[in-house]
C-alpha positions as CSV (number, residue, x, y, z in Angstrom):
1,M,-79.8,36.4,-19.9
2,E,-81.6,33.8,-21.1
3,R,-80.7,30.3,-19.8
4,A,-79.2,27.7,-22.0
5,G,-81.6,25.3,-23.3
6,P,-81.0,21.3,-22.8
7,R,-79.3,21.2,-26.4
8,L,-76.9,23.8,-25.9
9,S,-75.6,22.9,-22.1
10,R,-74.9,18.7,-23.6
11,T,-73.0,20.8,-26.5
12,L,-71.1,22.8,-24.3
13,A,-70.2,20.2,-21.7
14,L,-69.0,17.5,-24.7
15,W,-66.7,20.8,-26.2
16,A,-65.5,21.1,-22.4
17,A,-64.9,17.4,-21.8
18,L,-62.9,17.6,-25.3
19,S,-61.1,21.1,-25.0
20,P,-59.0,21.2,-21.8
21,G,-57.9,24.4,-20.7
22,L,-60.1,26.5,-22.0
23,G,-62.1,27.4,-19.2
24,L,-65.6,26.1,-20.8
25,A,-66.3,22.9,-18.1
26,Q,-67.2,26.4,-15.6
27,E,-69.8,27.5,-17.8
28,A,-71.1,23.9,-19.0
29,G,-74.2,24.2,-16.1
30,P,-74.7,21.1,-14.1
31,F,-73.7,18.3,-16.5
32,A,-70.4,19.1,-17.1
33,T,-67.5,17.5,-15.4
34,P,-64.5,19.8,-14.5
35,L,-61.4,18.8,-15.6
36,P,-57.9,19.5,-14.3
37,Q,-56.4,22.8,-16.0
38,T,-53.1,20.7,-16.7
39,L,-52.4,17.2,-17.0
40,P,-49.8,15.7,-15.6
41,S,-46.7,14.5,-18.7
42,P,-45.9,10.9,-19.3
43,S,-44.0,8.9,-17.5
44,V,-41.5,7.3,-20.1
45,T,-39.0,4.1,-18.4
46,G,-36.8,2.1,-20.1
47,P,-32.9,1.0,-20.8
48,Q,-30.6,4.0,-19.2
49,L,-28.5,4.6,-22.8
50,P,-24.5,4.4,-22.4
51,A,-23.1,8.4,-22.0
52,P,-22.3,9.7,-25.9
53,T,-18.4,10.0,-26.7
54,L,-17.0,12.8,-28.6
55,E,-16.3,12.1,-32.2
56,G,-13.2,10.1,-33.0
57,E,-13.0,9.2,-29.3
58,A,-12.3,4.9,-29.1
59,P,-11.6,2.6,-26.2
60,L,-7.8,1.7,-25.2
61,S,-7.4,-1.8,-23.5
62,L,-4.1,-2.7,-21.8
63,T,-2.7,-5.6,-20.1
64,A,0.3,-6.1,-18.4
65,T,3.0,-9.0,-18.3
66,L,6.0,-10.2,-16.5
67,A,8.9,-10.0,-18.7
68,G,9.1,-13.3,-20.4
69,S,5.9,-14.9,-19.8
70,D,2.7,-14.0,-21.2
71,R,1.2,-14.6,-17.9
72,P,-0.8,-11.4,-17.0
73,L,0.1,-9.2,-13.6
74,R,-3.6,-9.1,-11.5
75,S,-2.7,-7.4,-8.6
76,G,-1.0,-4.6,-7.3
77,L,-1.0,-2.5,-10.6
78,A,-1.2,1.7,-10.7
79,W,-1.5,2.7,-15.0
80,R,-1.3,6.2,-16.0
81,I,-1.9,7.7,-19.4
82,Y,-0.2,10.9,-20.8
83,E,0.4,13.2,-23.8
84,D,3.4,12.2,-25.7
85,R,3.8,15.9,-26.2
86,T,7.0,17.1,-28.4
87,D,7.6,19.8,-27.0
88,A,10.3,19.9,-23.1
89,G,7.3,20.5,-20.9
90,R,5.9,18.2,-18.4
91,P,4.0,15.5,-20.4
92,A,-0.1,15.8,-18.7
93,I,-1.8,12.7,-17.3
94,V,-5.0,12.2,-19.2
95,A,-6.6,9.5,-17.2
96,R,-5.3,6.8,-14.3
97,S,-5.9,3.0,-13.3
98,S,-5.1,0.2,-10.7
99,A,-7.3,-2.2,-12.2
100,A,-5.5,-5.5,-13.7
101,D,-6.8,-4.9,-17.3
102,P,-8.2,-1.6,-17.6
103,S,-9.4,0.2,-20.2
104,F,-9.8,3.9,-21.6
105,T,-11.6,6.5,-23.9
106,L,-9.4,8.2,-25.8
107,S,-9.5,11.0,-28.4
108,P,-6.9,10.6,-31.1
109,G,-3.2,11.3,-30.7
110,S,-0.1,9.4,-29.4
111,Y,-0.3,8.8,-26.4
112,V,2.5,6.7,-23.7
113,A,1.3,4.5,-21.3
114,T,3.1,4.0,-17.7
115,V,2.5,1.3,-15.2
116,T,4.0,0.8,-12.1
117,Y,4.3,-2.8,-9.8
118,G,5.7,-2.3,-6.9
119,F,9.4,-0.7,-7.4
120,A,9.5,-1.8,-11.7
121,S,7.6,0.3,-14.1
122,A,7.6,0.1,-18.3
123,S,5.9,2.5,-20.6
124,K,4.8,1.8,-24.2
125,R,3.9,4.5,-26.4
126,I,0.3,4.5,-28.6
127,V,-1.3,5.6,-31.1
128,M,-5.2,6.3,-31.8
129,A,-6.5,7.0,-35.0
130,G,-10.3,6.4,-33.9
131,A,-10.3,2.9,-33.6
132,P,-10.4,0.9,-30.5
133,V,-6.8,-0.4,-29.6
134,S,-5.6,-3.7,-26.9
135,D,-2.1,-3.6,-26.3
136,Q,0.0,-5.0,-24.0
137,V,2.8,-4.0,-21.2
138,K,5.8,-5.9,-20.4
139,V,7.5,-5.5,-17.0
140,S,11.2,-6.4,-16.2
141,A,10.7,-7.9,-11.9
142,G,11.4,-9.6,-10.1
143,A,10.9,-10.2,-6.0
144,L,12.3,-10.8,-2.9
145,K,10.6,-12.4,0.3
146,L,12.8,-12.1,3.6
147,S,12.6,-14.0,6.6
148,G,15.9,-14.4,9.5
149,A,17.0,-17.9,11.9
150,I,19.4,-18.3,14.6
151,G,21.6,-21.4,13.4
152,E,18.1,-23.8,12.7
153,V,15.7,-21.6,14.7
154,R,13.3,-19.3,12.5
155,I,13.4,-15.7,14.0
156,P,9.9,-14.7,14.7
157,G,9.0,-12.5,11.9
158,A,7.8,-9.5,14.8
159,Q,11.3,-9.2,16.1
160,L,12.7,-8.6,12.3
161,A,13.2,-5.3,10.4
162,F,14.2,-5.6,6.8
163,S,16.1,-1.9,4.9
164,V,16.8,-3.2,1.0
165,F,19.3,-0.9,-0.7
166,V,20.9,-0.4,-4.4
167,P,24.3,-0.3,-4.3
168,I,26.6,2.1,-6.0
169,G,30.1,1.8,-7.0
170,T,31.8,0.3,-4.0
171,N,29.4,1.8,-0.9
172,S,26.8,-0.9,-0.7
173,E,24.3,1.2,1.0
174,G,24.1,3.3,-2.1
175,R,20.9,4.2,-2.3
176,L,17.8,3.5,0.0
177,V,15.0,1.7,-1.9
178,R,12.7,0.6,0.7
179,S,12.8,0.3,4.6
180,G,10.8,-1.6,7.3
181,V,10.2,-4.2,5.7
182,K,8.6,-7.1,7.2
183,A,9.5,-10.6,7.3
184,G,7.6,-12.3,4.7
185,E,6.7,-9.7,2.6
186,L,6.8,-9.4,-0.8
187,V,8.9,-6.9,-2.6
188,R,8.1,-6.4,-6.1
189,L,12.0,-4.6,-7.5
190,P,13.2,-4.3,-11.1
191,E,15.5,-7.0,-12.0
192,G,19.3,-6.8,-10.3
193,T,21.4,-6.9,-7.4
194,Y,20.6,-5.6,-4.0
195,H,22.1,-4.9,-0.3
196,V,19.7,-6.0,2.1
197,V,20.0,-5.2,6.0
198,S,18.6,-7.3,8.4
199,T,18.1,-6.0,12.0
200,Y,16.9,-8.9,15.1
201,G,15.5,-6.3,18.5
202,E,16.3,-3.0,18.1
203,S,20.6,-3.4,19.4
204,N,22.9,-4.6,17.3
205,A,22.2,-7.4,16.1
206,I,22.5,-6.5,12.4
207,Q,23.4,-9.5,9.2
208,R,23.5,-8.2,5.8
209,A,23.6,-9.9,2.2
210,D,23.6,-9.4,-0.9
211,L,20.5,-10.4,-3.2
212,K,19.8,-10.8,-6.6
213,V,16.1,-10.1,-8.3
214,E,15.7,-12.1,-11.6
215,N,13.1,-11.4,-13.7
216,G,9.6,-13.4,-12.9
217,K,11.1,-15.3,-10.4
218,V,10.7,-14.4,-6.3
219,T,14.1,-14.8,-4.5
220,D,13.8,-16.5,-1.2
221,A,16.6,-15.6,1.8
222,T,16.9,-15.9,4.7
223,L,19.4,-14.1,7.1
224,N,20.6,-15.8,9.5
225,H,22.0,-13.9,12.9
226,R,24.1,-14.6,16.1
227,A,22.9,-13.6,18.4
228,A,20.8,-13.9,21.4
229,T,18.2,-12.2,24.1
230,V,19.3,-11.8,27.7
231,T,17.6,-10.6,30.3
232,L,18.7,-8.3,32.7
233,K,18.6,-7.8,36.8
234,L,20.3,-6.0,39.8
235,V,19.6,-8.5,42.3
236,A,20.7,-8.9,46.2
237,A,21.9,-12.3,46.4
238,P,22.2,-15.2,42.9
239,G,18.2,-15.5,42.4
240,A,17.1,-13.8,44.1
241,E,14.0,-11.4,43.5
242,A,15.3,-7.9,40.9
243,F,14.7,-5.0,42.1
244,A,12.0,-2.7,40.0
245,G,13.1,0.9,38.9
246,T,16.8,0.0,37.9
247,A,18.9,1.7,34.9
248,F,21.0,-0.7,33.0
249,S,23.8,0.9,30.2
250,V,25.1,-2.2,27.8
251,L,28.5,-1.1,26.5
252,T,31.5,-2.6,24.7
253,P,34.7,-3.5,25.7
254,G,35.5,-0.4,24.4
255,G,32.7,2.0,25.9
256,D,30.5,2.7,22.9
257,T,27.3,2.5,24.4
258,I,25.1,-0.3,23.1
259,R,21.6,-0.3,24.5
260,E,20.1,1.4,27.6
261,A,16.9,0.1,30.0
262,I,15.1,0.7,32.8
263,G,12.5,-1.8,34.6
264,A,13.0,-4.2,37.2
265,F,14.0,-7.3,34.0
266,P,14.2,-5.9,30.3
267,A,15.1,-8.3,27.4
268,V,17.5,-7.3,25.4
269,T,18.5,-8.7,22.1
270,L,22.3,-8.5,21.3
271,A,25.2,-9.8,19.1
272,E,27.1,-12.8,20.4
273,G,30.7,-11.1,21.7
274,D,32.1,-9.5,25.3
275,Y,29.9,-6.5,27.1
276,V,30.2,-4.5,30.3
277,L,27.0,-4.0,32.3
278,I,26.5,-1.1,34.3
279,A,22.9,-1.0,36.7
280,R,22.1,2.3,38.6
281,H,19.7,1.8,41.7
282,D,19.5,4.4,44.4
283,G,22.1,7.0,43.5
284,Q,24.5,3.6,43.3
285,V,26.4,2.1,41.0
286,F,26.5,-2.0,40.0
287,T,29.0,-3.1,37.1
288,R,29.5,-6.7,35.9
289,E,31.1,-8.6,32.3
290,F,28.4,-10.7,30.7
291,K,29.3,-12.6,26.9
292,V,26.5,-13.2,25.2
293,E,26.7,-16.8,22.7
294,S,24.8,-17.2,20.0
295,G,20.8,-19.2,20.3
296,L,21.8,-18.9,24.0
297,D,19.3,-17.3,26.1
298,R,19.6,-16.6,30.1
299,D,19.3,-14.4,32.9
300,I,22.3,-11.7,33.1
301,E,22.1,-10.5,37.3
302,V,24.6,-8.1,38.9
303,V,24.1,-8.3,42.7
304,A,23.9,-4.9,44.7
305,R,26.8,-5.3,47.3
306,A,27.9,-2.4,49.2
307,S,31.2,-0.6,49.2
């Protein structure tokens, strides 16, 4: 085969440079520059476009306000959007949110928007027809804020627990709404009358009250206890050191057990009244009667005398 002349070599080199991927660069002679068989795809950057919506979908924007007020609620909300079904089947949840002012993208149709605010809730029927909709849901709710005191002295919140009931008929504790409510906690409730039970300590220091909750208002109530905290001791003589590992039982004069405790000097909170204290230590039993006066915290000593 004859060697290509200078003019032919230059022609082949130019053809290879203009026609990548044809394999001619390997045969174009010493004047050709090898090119890659494939070229990288160009990189295109730009702003991210929103995901396309289905035909007819449109946004639904919602806010919640307290009944009798135009001030929107900004926290403690739970939203759910249900299908508005005409059959007897259970409606399906199509969207949910905990935002103060949520926005949902919905297809044309009928829906029920429900918002929960604490133990209060409200709902509204919404019709979507392919256009944006903004609406407002009114919630009939107020709140309870509870605390306890003995006379003018506020009881530390850690020593209190509250339970909230809805009265049913003549039963003031007909239905439990919430137990374990802490002092100072805001309990959101529908408008109405509630029965509140306040427990101070872990024994029988209990107070009750009926409280009314009004729309858009916080009912701040202090339940006044008549109780005291006593420290139980078994001693060899008045004012002497207490015996460790003593088992104590606090009884009513009728023999009902109110509280049991073990230790050298356990503290017990009791409602005011008369009690019997039984102390057991090393197989021996000692007793004494004592009285609790409201607001008077003191030591109750049982003297261990040989029988």
